[in-house]
C-alpha positions as CSV (number, residue, x, y, z in Angstrom):
1,M,-212.5,1.0,58.7
2,T,-209.2,0.9,58.7
3,T,-206.3,1.9,56.2
4,S,-202.6,1.1,55.9
5,G,-201.6,5.2,57.1
6,T,-199.5,5.3,53.7
7,S,-199.9,6.1,50.4
8,S,-196.5,4.9,48.8
9,F,-197.3,1.7,46.6
10,N,-194.6,1.6,43.7
11,L,-193.3,-2.0,41.3
12,E,-190.4,-2.6,40.7
13,F,-189.3,-4.1,37.9
14,D,-190.0,-7.0,38.5
15,D,-193.0,-7.3,40.0
16,L,-194.0,-5.1,37.0
17,I,-192.8,-7.1,34.1
18,N,-194.8,-10.9,36.0
19,E,-197.8,-8.2,36.2
20,A,-197.3,-7.4,32.6
21,Y,-196.3,-11.5,31.9
22,E,-199.9,-12.1,33.8
23,R,-201.9,-10.2,31.4
24,C,-200.3,-11.8,28.0
25,G,-201.1,-15.3,29.6
26,I,-197.3,-16.4,29.8
27,E,-196.0,-17.2,32.8
28,V,-192.2,-15.8,33.5
29,R,-190.2,-19.5,33.5
30,N,-186.0,-17.8,32.7
31,G,-183.7,-15.4,32.9
32,Y,-183.7,-14.5,29.2
33,D,-188.0,-13.5,29.7
34,M,-186.9,-11.2,32.5
35,K,-184.1,-9.9,30.3
36,T,-186.8,-9.5,27.2
37,A,-188.5,-7.2,28.9
38,L,-186.6,-5.3,30.1
39,R,-185.1,-4.5,27.4
40,S,-188.5,-3.7,26.3
41,L,-189.1,-1.3,29.2
42,N,-185.7,0.8,28.6
43,L,-187.7,0.5,24.6
44,I,-191.1,2.3,26.0
45,F,-189.1,4.9,28.1
46,A,-187.6,6.2,24.4
47,E,-190.8,6.4,22.7
48,W,-192.3,8.3,25.3
49,A,-190.5,11.8,24.5
50,N,-192.2,11.0,21.0
51,R,-195.3,11.1,22.7
52,G,-195.0,14.5,24.1
53,L,-194.4,16.2,27.2
54,N,-194.2,14.5,30.5
55,L,-194.3,17.2,33.2
56,W,-192.1,14.7,35.9
57,T,-189.2,15.3,33.5
58,I,-189.2,19.4,33.1
59,E,-186.3,20.8,35.4
60,Q,-184.7,23.9,35.6
61,R,-181.3,24.1,35.2
62,T,-179.1,27.1,34.3
63,Q,-175.8,28.1,32.4
64,V,-173.5,30.2,33.5
65,L,-172.2,32.5,30.3
66,T,-169.0,33.2,28.5
67,P,-168.3,36.0,27.1
68,G,-168.1,35.8,23.3
69,L,-169.3,31.8,23.1
70,Y,-172.0,31.7,21.6
71,V,-172.7,28.0,21.7
72,Y,-173.3,25.1,24.7
73,D,-173.7,21.9,25.1
74,L,-176.1,20.9,27.4
75,P,-176.5,17.9,29.2
76,A,-176.4,15.1,27.8
77,D,-179.6,13.9,29.3
78,T,-181.8,16.9,27.9
79,V,-184.1,15.9,25.0
80,D,-185.6,19.8,24.2
81,A,-185.7,22.6,26.1
82,L,-189.0,24.6,26.6
83,S,-188.7,27.9,27.6
84,A,-185.7,30.3,28.6
85,V,-184.4,33.7,30.6
86,I,-181.4,35.5,30.7
87,R,-180.6,35.9,33.8
88,Q,-178.6,38.9,35.7
89,G,-177.6,40.0,39.0
90,T,-178.0,37.9,42.3
91,G,-180.4,38.1,45.2
92,Q,-183.0,41.0,45.2
93,Q,-181.1,42.5,42.0
94,Q,-182.0,39.9,40.5
95,I,-183.8,40.3,37.1
96,D,-184.8,37.4,34.4
97,I,-185.3,38.4,31.0
98,V,-187.5,36.7,28.8
99,I,-185.6,35.5,25.3
100,D,-187.0,33.8,21.9
101,R,-186.5,30.7,20.7
102,I,-186.4,30.6,16.6
103,S,-185.8,27.9,14.4
104,R,-183.1,27.1,12.8
105,A,-183.6,28.5,9.5
106,E,-184.0,31.9,11.5
107,W,-180.5,31.4,12.9
108,L,-178.7,30.5,10.0
109,H,-179.9,33.9,8.2
110,L,-178.3,36.1,11.4
111,P,-176.5,37.7,9.9
112,N,-173.3,38.3,12.5
113,K,-173.5,35.9,15.1
114,N,-170.5,37.4,16.7
115,T,-172.0,40.4,17.9
116,Q,-172.1,41.2,21.1
117,A,-174.7,42.3,23.7
118,R,-177.6,40.4,25.5
119,P,-178.6,37.7,24.6
120,A,-182.5,37.9,23.1
121,Q,-182.9,34.5,21.4
122,Y,-181.8,30.8,21.3
123,Y,-181.8,28.5,18.7
124,I,-181.5,24.6,20.5
125,Q,-179.8,21.7,18.1
126,R,-181.8,18.8,19.0
127,T,-178.2,16.5,18.3
128,V,-176.5,14.4,21.0
129,P,-175.5,16.1,22.9
130,A,-177.9,18.8,22.3
131,Q,-176.9,22.3,21.9
132,V,-177.6,26.1,23.0
133,Y,-177.1,28.7,20.0
134,L,-177.6,32.5,21.8
135,Y,-177.7,35.7,19.6
136,P,-176.3,38.1,20.3
137,S,-173.9,36.4,22.2
138,P,-173.0,36.9,25.5
139,P,-171.0,40.3,26.2
140,T,-168.0,40.9,28.2
141,S,-170.1,42.9,31.1
142,P,-172.0,42.5,32.6
143,E,-172.1,38.7,33.6
144,Y,-175.3,36.7,32.7
145,T,-176.6,32.9,33.2
146,L,-179.0,30.9,30.5
147,V,-181.9,29.6,33.2
148,Y,-183.8,27.2,30.9
149,Y,-186.5,24.4,31.7
150,A,-185.0,21.3,30.4
151,I,-187.1,17.5,29.1
152,K,-184.9,15.1,30.6
153,R,-184.6,11.7,29.3
154,I,-186.3,9.0,31.7
155,Q,-183.8,7.1,33.8
156,D,-182.8,3.7,32.2
157,A,-184.8,0.7,33.6
158,G,-181.2,-0.5,35.6
159,A,-181.7,-3.8,38.0
160,Y,-184.7,-5.4,38.1
161,T,-184.7,-4.4,42.1
162,N,-185.3,-0.8,40.7
163,T,-188.5,1.3,40.3
164,A,-189.4,3.3,37.2
165,D,-188.2,6.8,37.3
166,I,-191.9,8.1,36.2
167,S,-194.7,9.5,37.7
168,F,-197.3,7.0,40.3
169,R,-199.9,8.1,38.2
170,F,-198.1,6.5,34.7
171,L,-197.4,2.5,36.3
172,P,-200.7,1.3,34.8
173,C,-200.2,2.5,31.7
174,L,-196.7,1.4,31.7
175,T,-197.7,-1.8,32.8
176,A,-200.1,-1.6,30.0
177,A,-197.1,-1.0,28.0
178,L,-195.4,-3.3,28.5
179,A,-197.8,-6.4,28.3
180,Y,-198.7,-4.9,25.0
181,Y,-194.6,-5.0,23.6
182,L,-194.5,-8.5,25.3
183,A,-197.4,-10.0,23.5
184,I,-195.7,-8.8,20.0
185,K,-193.3,-11.0,20.7
186,K,-195.2,-13.7,22.4
187,A,-198.3,-13.3,22.9
188,P,-199.8,-12.8,18.8
189,D,-203.2,-13.4,19.6
190,R,-203.6,-10.2,22.7
191,V,-201.8,-7.4,20.5
192,Q,-204.7,-5.6,19.4
193,M,-206.7,-5.8,22.9
194,L,-203.5,-5.2,24.8
195,K,-202.6,-2.5,22.6
196,A,-206.5,-0.8,22.7
197,F,-205.6,-1.0,26.5
198,Y,-202.2,0.8,26.5
199,E,-203.5,3.1,24.4
200,E,-206.3,3.7,26.6
201,E,-204.4,4.0,29.7
202,F,-201.5,6.2,27.7
203,A,-204.0,8.7,27.0
204,R,-205.8,8.8,30.4
205,A,-202.5,9.0,32.1
206,A,-201.7,11.9,29.4
207,M,-204.7,13.9,29.8
208,E,-204.2,14.3,33.5
209,D,-200.4,15.0,32.4
210,R,-201.2,18.4,32.5
211,D,-200.0,21.9,33.8
212,R,-203.3,23.5,35.5
213,A,-202.5,27.1,35.3
214,S,-205.5,29.1,33.1
215,V,-205.2,30.0,29.6
216,Y,-206.0,33.4,28.6
217,L,-206.9,34.5,24.6
218,V,-206.4,38.2,24.2
219,P,-208.3,38.8,20.5
220,T,-206.0,41.6,18.1
221,Y,-207.6,44.1,16.1
222,S,-206.6,45.6,13.4
223,S,-208.5,47.7,10.5
224,W,-207.5,47.3,7.1
225,Q,-209.0,48.8,3.6
């Protein structure tokens, strides 16, 4: 048996768009058909940010802290932050200390936000751009760095010859999503069928897109009378 010897299959947007139109029973006839499909792709990427965690969008980032400054703008493509540590030192002297995420109300209720010490808590304000608030404020010495896992936005579609900024495992899901979005506009008789297929594809891909680390649940016992 002869195989290709490669495992790099991907779809440029023009091919993906044609596949989606075919599922709608439509042939691409003009430039506007392509333009409206590309717009739908960008809306799908925005929708996926609301559907949950996509592992390929997670990136470790750092922010060097300035003494006395407790508010920092995060990069413009930051959707949220998953977890964070405060890093002190470098190389073999490097120490990472876990800090706790708090809510907006908890941040508001802190009595003196200008207190200076090693930061122990953080609050993410999901504005545009997103901001991180630290408590206490970083001290003059030693120098600390905030290290966090950011959830990034999926990159825009851009040119028709581009490929999607997604894991290859989500290609079937993206194609199904686009077919559904196009059906809403151009093939209403297929909307329900394509929506159901899209949801099935997304559920399958999302189930696979998860951390495989073991989870241990430890009960806490307390005595009361």
